[in-house]
LOKOLRO-213083 format. One record per residue: chain; x, y, z of N, C-alpha, C, O, CB in turn. Coordinates in nm, 3 decimals. Glycine has a CB too. Example, Ala and Ser with C-alpha at 12.3 -4.5 7.8 and 13.67 -1.06 7.14 Angstrom:
[r "A", [1.319, -0.569, 0.780], [1.230, -0.450, 0.780], [1.320, -0.330, 0.780], [1.424, -0.332, 0.846], [1.131, -0.447, 0.905]]
[r "A", [1.285, -0.225, 0.708], [1.367, -0.106, 0.714], [1.290, 0.003, 0.787], [1.341, 0.114, 0.804], [1.408, -0.060, 0.572]]
***
This chain:
[r "A", [1.689, -0.463, 0.232], [1.559, -0.495, 0.311], [1.509, -0.313, 0.304], [1.571, -0.209, 0.326], [1.594, -0.583, 0.509]]
[r "A", [1.373, -0.344, 0.264], [1.311, -0.222, 0.234], [1.319, -0.166, 0.388], [1.335, -0.249, 0.478], [1.151, -0.238, 0.160]]
[r "A", [1.312, -0.055, 0.413], [1.256, 0.006, 0.550], [1.093, 0.000, 0.547], [1.017, 0.031, 0.455], [1.308, 0.176, 0.569]]
[r "A", [1.069, -0.042, 0.655], [0.950, 0.000, 0.720], [0.879, 0.115, 0.636], [0.797, 0.099, 0.545], [0.985, 0.047, 0.865]]
[r "A", [0.921, 0.217, 0.678], [0.864, 0.373, 0.640], [0.869, 0.400, 0.469], [0.812, 0.493, 0.412], [0.978, 0.503, 0.723]]
[r "A", [0.927, 0.326, 0.424], [0.943, 0.331, 0.281], [0.831, 0.290, 0.227], [0.773, 0.351, 0.138], [1.047, 0.257, 0.231]]
[r "A", [0.782, 0.148, 0.293], [0.713, 0.044, 0.224], [0.564, 0.140, 0.258], [0.470, 0.152, 0.180], [0.736, -0.140, 0.295]]
[r "A", [0.575, 0.204, 0.398], [0.408, 0.239, 0.404], [0.416, 0.361, 0.320], [0.326, 0.368, 0.237], [0.329, 0.275, 0.574]]
[r "A", [0.534, 0.495, 0.321], [0.496, 0.540, 0.183], [0.472, 0.516, 0.061], [0.405, 0.575, -0.024], [0.539, 0.587, 0.160]]
[r "A", [0.558, 0.389, 0.061], [0.509, 0.364, -0.127], [0.310, 0.303, -0.105], [0.198, 0.326, -0.150], [0.659, 0.159, -0.234]]
[r "A", [0.333, 0.276, -0.072], [0.149, 0.229, -0.007], [0.078, 0.357, -0.015], [-0.030, 0.376, -0.072], [0.130, 0.168, 0.191]]
[r "A", [0.124, 0.412, 0.027], [0.018, 0.526, 0.070], [0.054, 0.668, -0.096], [-0.006, 0.775, -0.093], [0.084, 0.607, 0.295]]
[r "A", [0.116, 0.648, -0.169], [0.165, 0.694, -0.263], [0.018, 0.602, -0.349], [-0.094, 0.646, -0.375], [0.347, 0.666, -0.284]]
[r "A", [0.079, 0.458, -0.375], [-0.004, 0.370, -0.450], [-0.113, 0.406, -0.423], [-0.185, 0.370, -0.517], [0.007, 0.240, -0.435]]
[r "A", [-0.187, 0.468, -0.330], [-0.363, 0.405, -0.331], [-0.367, 0.594, -0.289], [-0.439, 0.632, -0.196], [-0.447, 0.224, -0.161]]
[r "A", [-0.310, 0.661, -0.343], [-0.354, 0.819, -0.401], [-0.372, 0.911, -0.318], [-0.419, 1.024, -0.333], [-0.477, 0.832, -0.471]]
[r "A", [-0.317, 0.837, -0.191], [-0.333, 0.908, -0.040], [-0.227, 1.041, 0.027], [-0.105, 1.031, 0.015], [-0.311, 0.777, 0.066]]
[r "A", [-0.271, 1.127, 0.077], [-0.170, 1.238, 0.105], [-0.148, 1.194, 0.252], [-0.216, 1.119, 0.322], [-0.226, 1.408, 0.082]]
[r "A", [0.011, 1.286, 0.288], [-0.010, 1.223, 0.374], [-0.083, 1.291, 0.538], [-0.070, 1.266, 0.657], [0.110, 1.166, 0.369]]
[r "A", [-0.154, 1.378, 0.462], [-0.260, 1.447, 0.535], [-0.357, 1.366, 0.567], [-0.413, 1.354, 0.676], [-0.316, 1.552, 0.469]]
[r "A", [-0.386, 1.279, 0.418], [-0.485, 1.208, 0.485], [-0.482, 1.074, 0.591], [-0.577, 1.052, 0.666], [-0.551, 1.177, 0.387]]
[r "A", [-0.367, 0.993, 0.588], [-0.323, 0.932, 0.701], [-0.303, 0.960, 0.794], [-0.317, 0.861, 0.866], [-0.257, 0.893, 0.701]]
[r "A", [-0.268, 1.063, 0.865], [-0.262, 1.132, 0.951], [-0.374, 1.164, 1.034], [-0.380, 1.157, 1.157], [-0.216, 1.214, 0.908]]
[r "A", [-0.501, 1.214, 0.913], [-0.634, 1.190, 0.968], [-0.712, 1.082, 1.027], [-0.803, 1.086, 1.109], [-0.693, 1.213, 0.895]]
[r "A", [-0.655, 0.986, 0.967], [-0.692, 0.840, 0.985], [-0.619, 0.784, 1.098], [-0.685, 0.712, 1.173], [-0.663, 0.756, 0.861]]
[r "A", [-0.493, 0.803, 1.125], [-0.423, 0.772, 1.251], [-0.452, 0.934, 1.350], [-0.361, 0.984, 1.417], [-0.231, 0.729, 1.208]]
[r "A", [-0.553, 0.978, 1.343], [-0.596, 1.094, 1.446], [-0.399, 1.166, 1.506], [-0.339, 1.171, 1.613], [-0.722, 0.986, 1.623]]
[r "A", [-0.376, 1.197, 1.401], [-0.235, 1.292, 1.457], [-0.268, 1.384, 1.348], [-0.361, 1.400, 1.268], [-0.047, 1.218, 1.454]]
[r "A", [-0.111, 1.458, 1.387], [-0.116, 1.600, 1.255], [-0.009, 1.559, 1.155], [0.070, 1.474, 1.197], [-0.063, 1.788, 1.321]]
[r "A", [0.007, 1.599, 1.044], [0.067, 1.587, 0.971], [0.188, 1.545, 0.947], [0.248, 1.458, 0.884], [0.051, 1.646, 0.949]]
[r "A", [0.214, 1.683, 1.056], [0.395, 1.709, 1.092], [0.428, 1.574, 1.152], [0.500, 1.494, 1.091], [0.443, 1.853, 1.227]]
[r "A", [0.377, 1.546, 1.274], [0.412, 1.415, 1.332], [0.348, 1.270, 1.235], [0.378, 1.156, 1.272], [0.343, 1.420, 1.496]]
[r "A", [0.306, 1.281, 1.176], [0.292, 1.158, 1.068], [0.440, 1.177, 0.980], [0.525, 1.089, 0.985], [0.129, 1.178, 0.950]]
[r "A", [0.456, 1.289, 0.909], [0.556, 1.339, 0.816], [0.703, 1.231, 0.924], [0.744, 1.125, 0.877], [0.561, 1.568, 0.811]]
[r "A", [0.751, 1.277, 1.041], [0.845, 1.288, 1.107], [0.820, 1.045, 1.132], [0.897, 0.971, 1.192], [0.819, 1.450, 1.262]]
[r "A", [0.716, 1.014, 1.071], [0.728, 0.864, 1.107], [0.759, 0.829, 0.935], [0.822, 0.727, 0.906], [0.561, 0.778, 1.196]]
[r "A", [0.716, 0.910, 0.843], [0.695, 0.829, 0.736], [0.877, 0.882, 0.662], [0.923, 0.841, 0.556], [0.517, 0.875, 0.637]]
[r "A", [0.942, 0.978, 0.758], [1.080, 0.997, 0.747], [1.149, 0.845, 0.760], [1.192, 0.766, 0.676], [1.130, 1.106, 0.864]]
[r "A", [1.141, 0.843, 0.886], [1.165, 0.738, 0.973], [1.285, 0.761, 1.098], [1.383, 0.708, 1.149], [1.201, 0.622, 0.878]]
[r "A", [1.177, 0.906, 1.105], [1.229, 0.974, 1.263], [1.217, 0.929, 1.388], [1.294, 0.936, 1.484], [1.174, 1.086, 1.294]]
[r "A", [1.086, 0.872, 1.372], [0.989, 0.738, 1.468], [0.955, 0.663, 1.410], [0.910, 0.670, 1.296], [0.866, 0.754, 1.539]]
[r "A", [0.972, 0.553, 1.491], [0.898, 0.415, 1.490], [0.754, 0.432, 1.470], [0.685, 0.523, 1.515], [0.917, 0.336, 1.623]]
[r "A", [0.709, 0.312, 1.379], [0.579, 0.309, 1.411], [0.510, 0.223, 1.506], [0.530, 0.108, 1.465], [0.527, 0.296, 1.314]]
[r "A", [0.436, 0.217, 1.616], [0.387, 0.134, 1.693], [0.297, 0.037, 1.638], [0.209, 0.068, 1.558], [0.338, 0.195, 1.783]]
[r "A", [0.324, -0.108, 1.689], [0.248, -0.193, 1.665], [0.072, -0.200, 1.585], [0.014, -0.276, 1.508], [0.261, -0.226, 1.779]]
[r "A", [0.040, -0.074, 1.657], [-0.106, -0.016, 1.687], [-0.181, -0.030, 1.540], [-0.270, -0.094, 1.485], [-0.101, 0.163, 1.746]]
[r "A", [-0.048, 0.111, 1.502], [-0.009, 0.183, 1.400], [-0.018, 0.098, 1.267], [-0.072, 0.122, 1.160], [0.125, 0.235, 1.430]]
[r "A", [0.058, -0.015, 1.316], [0.084, -0.127, 1.167], [-0.052, -0.183, 1.157], [-0.080, -0.244, 1.054], [0.214, -0.280, 1.185]]
[r "A", [-0.111, -0.173, 1.220], [-0.235, -0.277, 1.255], [-0.335, -0.185, 1.169], [-0.403, -0.227, 1.076], [-0.284, -0.304, 1.448]]
[r "A", [-0.332, -0.083, 1.206], [-0.443, 0.048, 1.159], [-0.426, 0.057, 0.972], [-0.508, 0.051, 0.881], [-0.376, 0.243, 1.252]]
[r "A", [-0.253, 0.078, 0.978], [-0.230, 0.121, 0.867], [-0.260, -0.018, 0.752], [-0.276, -0.011, 0.631], [-0.084, 0.186, 0.878]]
[r "A", [-0.259, -0.132, 0.834], [-0.249, -0.257, 0.703], [-0.385, -0.215, 0.692], [-0.422, -0.190, 0.577], [-0.210, -0.455, 0.731]]
[r "A", [-0.488, -0.198, 0.807], [-0.655, -0.221, 0.711], [-0.635, -0.097, 0.624], [-0.650, -0.152, 0.515], [-0.842, -0.204, 0.822]]
[r "A", [-0.612, 0.026, 0.596], [-0.618, 0.140, 0.560], [-0.576, 0.063, 0.404], [-0.645, 0.065, 0.302], [-0.523, 0.262, 0.648]]
[r "A", [-0.463, 0.007, 0.420], [-0.442, 0.005, 0.281], [-0.460, -0.140, 0.229], [-0.395, -0.194, 0.139], [-0.303, 0.062, 0.248]]
[r "A", [-0.554, -0.189, 0.299], [-0.589, -0.387, 0.242], [-0.509, -0.405, 0.273], [-0.453, -0.355, 0.176], [-0.609, -0.470, 0.096]]
[r "A", [-0.412, -0.444, 0.344], [-0.321, -0.536, 0.338], [-0.285, -0.631, 0.461], [-0.389, -0.686, 0.496], [-0.220, -0.470, 0.300]]
[r "A", [-0.188, -0.668, 0.533], [-0.147, -0.723, 0.630], [-0.004, -0.674, 0.693], [0.102, -0.649, 0.636], [-0.153, -0.845, 0.594]]
[r "A", [-0.034, -0.672, 0.813], [0.120, -0.635, 0.944], [0.249, -0.663, 0.810], [0.315, -0.577, 0.753], [0.145, -0.816, 1.143]]
[r "A", [0.253, -0.830, 0.787], [0.354, -0.858, 0.762], [0.422, -0.846, 0.579], [0.520, -0.904, 0.532], [0.343, -0.979, 0.828]]
[r "A", [0.342, -0.765, 0.522], [0.336, -0.663, 0.400], [0.385, -0.546, 0.479], [0.472, -0.504, 0.402], [0.176, -0.637, 0.322]]
[r "A", [0.386, -0.471, 0.575], [0.420, -0.320, 0.579], [0.529, -0.347, 0.685], [0.580, -0.246, 0.733], [0.287, -0.201, 0.626]]
[r "A", [0.580, -0.487, 0.736], [0.683, -0.518, 0.826], [0.781, -0.609, 0.732], [0.880, -0.674, 0.770], [0.623, -0.594, 0.964]]
[r "A", [0.712, -0.594, 0.559], [0.871, -0.629, 0.498], [0.880, -0.819, 0.498], [0.963, -0.886, 0.437], [1.025, -0.544, 0.638]]
[r "A", [0.784, -0.861, 0.572], [0.833, -1.017, 0.599], [0.762, -1.105, 0.502], [0.735, -1.224, 0.514], [0.795, -1.074, 0.756]]
[r "A", [0.744, -1.046, 0.428], [0.678, -1.107, 0.270], [0.685, -1.028, 0.185], [0.590, -0.950, 0.171], [0.532, -1.146, 0.255]]
[r "A", [0.859, -1.015, 0.056], [0.857, -0.895, 0.008], [0.716, -0.948, -0.127], [0.652, -0.873, -0.201], [1.041, -0.837, -0.046]]
[r "A", [0.708, -1.111, -0.112], [0.671, -1.111, -0.255], [0.514, -1.054, -0.229], [0.449, -1.004, -0.321], [0.687, -1.278, -0.338]]
[r "A", [0.472, -1.066, -0.113], [0.316, -1.000, -0.076], [0.313, -0.860, -0.121], [0.208, -0.812, -0.164], [0.277, -0.998, 0.094]]
[r "A", [0.424, -0.789, -0.112], [0.419, -0.642, -0.099], [0.423, -0.621, -0.245], [0.346, -0.534, -0.285], [0.542, -0.566, -0.010]]
[r "A", [0.520, -0.703, -0.363], [0.516, -0.653, -0.488], [0.369, -0.702, -0.551], [0.322, -0.664, -0.658], [0.648, -0.704, -0.568]]
[r "A", [0.310, -0.796, -0.458], [0.165, -0.819, -0.584], [0.063, -0.697, -0.533], [-0.014, -0.627, -0.597], [0.055, -1.017, -0.567]]
[r "A", [0.094, -0.701, -0.391], [0.012, -0.586, -0.321], [0.010, -0.429, -0.402], [-0.099, -0.376, -0.425], [0.085, -0.567, -0.164]]
[r "A", [0.126, -0.368, -0.438], [0.156, -0.300, -0.498], [0.104, -0.289, -0.649], [0.040, -0.190, -0.684], [0.257, -0.313, -0.473]]
[r "A", [0.133, -0.389, -0.733], [0.094, -0.439, -0.874], [-0.066, -0.426, -0.877], [-0.138, -0.357, -0.950], [0.148, -0.605, -0.902]]
[r "A", [-0.101, -0.521, -0.768], [-0.216, -0.540, -0.764], [-0.269, -0.387, -0.741], [-0.390, -0.403, -0.753], [-0.247, -0.649, -0.666]]
[r "A", [-0.260, -0.322, -0.728], [-0.329, -0.140, -0.672], [-0.367, -0.083, -0.817], [-0.473, -0.032, -0.854], [-0.175, 0.005, -0.579]]
[r "A", [-0.221, -0.112, -0.908], [-0.203, -0.042, -1.004], [-0.281, -0.092, -1.100], [-0.328, -0.003, -1.171], [-0.084, -0.029, -1.034]]
[r "A", [-0.316, -0.215, -1.134], [-0.380, -0.319, -1.249], [-0.498, -0.260, -1.204], [-0.568, -0.236, -1.303], [-0.365, -0.506, -1.244]]
[r "A", [-0.567, -0.216, -1.077], [-0.740, -0.238, -1.042], [-0.747, -0.049, -1.125], [-0.829, -0.017, -1.211], [-0.806, -0.268, -0.787]]
[r "A", [-0.661, 0.026, -1.078], [-0.664, 0.138, -1.150], [-0.681, 0.150, -1.304], [-0.761, 0.212, -1.373], [-0.563, 0.192, -1.119]]
[r "A", [-0.567, 0.061, -1.336], [-0.551, 0.060, -1.526], [-0.676, 0.024, -1.545], [-0.734, 0.093, -1.629], [-0.435, -0.061, -1.620]]
[r "A", [-0.769, -0.098, -1.474], [-0.852, -0.177, -1.540], [-0.977, -0.062, -1.532], [-1.059, -0.048, -1.623], [-0.871, -0.336, -1.471]]
[r "A", [-0.978, 0.009, -1.417], [-1.085, 0.130, -1.361], [-1.093, 0.216, -1.515], [-1.179, 0.201, -1.602], [-1.006, 0.250, -1.197]]
[r "A", [-0.996, 0.293, -1.518], [-0.935, 0.343, -1.595], [-0.932, 0.365, -1.742], [-0.922, 0.469, -1.807], [-0.870, 0.308, -1.567]]
[r "A", [-0.944, 0.230, -1.780], [-0.966, 0.163, -1.933], [-1.117, 0.108, -1.988], [-1.159, 0.095, -2.103], [-0.868, 0.027, -1.938]]
[r "A", [-1.175, 0.082, -1.865], [-1.319, 0.022, -1.870], [-1.291, -0.123, -1.934], [-1.341, -0.158, -2.040], [-1.434, 0.120, -1.970]]
[r "A", [-1.181, -0.226, -1.837], [-1.180, -0.347, -1.963], [-1.277, -0.435, -1.871], [-1.284, -0.477, -1.755], [-0.996, -0.438, -2.014]]
[r "A", [-1.352, -0.439, -1.996], [-1.458, -0.547, -1.936], [-1.396, -0.704, -1.892], [-1.280, -0.745, -1.903], [-1.579, -0.573, -2.061]]
[r "A", [-1.489, -0.757, -1.853], [-1.476, -0.889, -1.745], [-1.402, -1.011, -1.814], [-1.331, -1.089, -1.750], [-1.640, -0.950, -1.694]]
[r "A", [-1.425, -1.022, -1.966], [-1.355, -1.108, -2.019], [-1.230, -1.074, -2.043], [-1.150, -1.167, -2.056], [-1.405, -1.146, -2.112]]
[r "A", [-1.186, -0.955, -2.053], [-1.024, -0.913, -2.121], [-0.964, -0.882, -2.029], [-0.848, -0.843, -2.041], [-0.999, -0.794, -2.225]]
[r "A", [-1.048, -0.890, -1.860], [-0.949, -0.884, -1.728], [-0.913, -1.042, -1.716], [-0.801, -1.080, -1.684], [-1.034, -0.816, -1.566]]
[r "A", [-1.023, -1.130, -1.747], [-0.915, -1.264, -1.679], [-0.876, -1.315, -1.825], [-0.888, -1.437, -1.816], [-1.009, -1.420, -1.559]]
[r "A", [-0.840, -1.290, -1.941], [-0.747, -1.319, -2.025], [-0.654, -1.284, -1.978], [-0.568, -1.372, -1.974], [-0.753, -1.284, -2.133]]
[r "A", [-0.610, -1.138, -1.912], [-0.493, -1.061, -1.834], [-0.491, -1.139, -1.727], [-0.397, -1.215, -1.750], [-0.511, -0.904, -1.794]]
[r "A", [-0.540, -1.169, -1.615], [-0.491, -1.237, -1.554], [-0.468, -1.359, -1.560], [-0.448, -1.415, -1.452], [-0.521, -1.218, -1.490]]
[r "A", [-0.465, -1.424, -1.658], [-0.403, -1.580, -1.702], [-0.295, -1.530, -1.762], [-0.200, -1.580, -1.702], [-0.493, -1.689, -1.810]]
[r "A", [-0.247, -1.446, -1.862], [-0.120, -1.376, -1.921], [-0.021, -1.393, -1.768], [0.075, -1.469, -1.755], [-0.158, -1.179, -1.986]]
[r "A", [-0.073, -1.307, -1.669], [-0.038, -1.250, -1.556], [0.068, -1.351, -1.447], [0.175, -1.344, -1.386], [-0.177, -1.211, -1.497]]
[r "A", [-0.055, -1.453, -1.474], [-0.052, -1.592, -1.387], [0.076, -1.645, -1.445], [0.158, -1.690, -1.365], [-0.192, -1.707, -1.408]]
[r "A", [0.118, -1.646, -1.640], [0.234, -1.727, -1.671], [0.372, -1.666, -1.660], [0.471, -1.730, -1.696], [0.220, -1.773, -1.801]]
[r "A", [0.381, -1.529, -1.603], [0.515, -1.470, -1.594], [0.528, -1.498, -1.458], [0.631, -1.467, -1.398], [0.536, -1.315, -1.635]]
***
């Protein structure tokens, strides 16, 4: 099973955030945050809730209680970035959703 700190690091990277960005959000130094992301310190329940808010997900995803949601969340972020970058119109997006549902 993936460790919590790995999931959080992956979500940070998927959201194009730096450790400094997340550290500022949590009101701590980047060095302190780095210890959490390396697994040297454990995230508190309050931090998990705040990070879930930041990454627009649930604490369950951050804690790896539902790996399917984690995969879906990560893929959704990538899909949204792709749609935005490629200027895909709504009809094309709907077709893409139907294709993904079949997978």
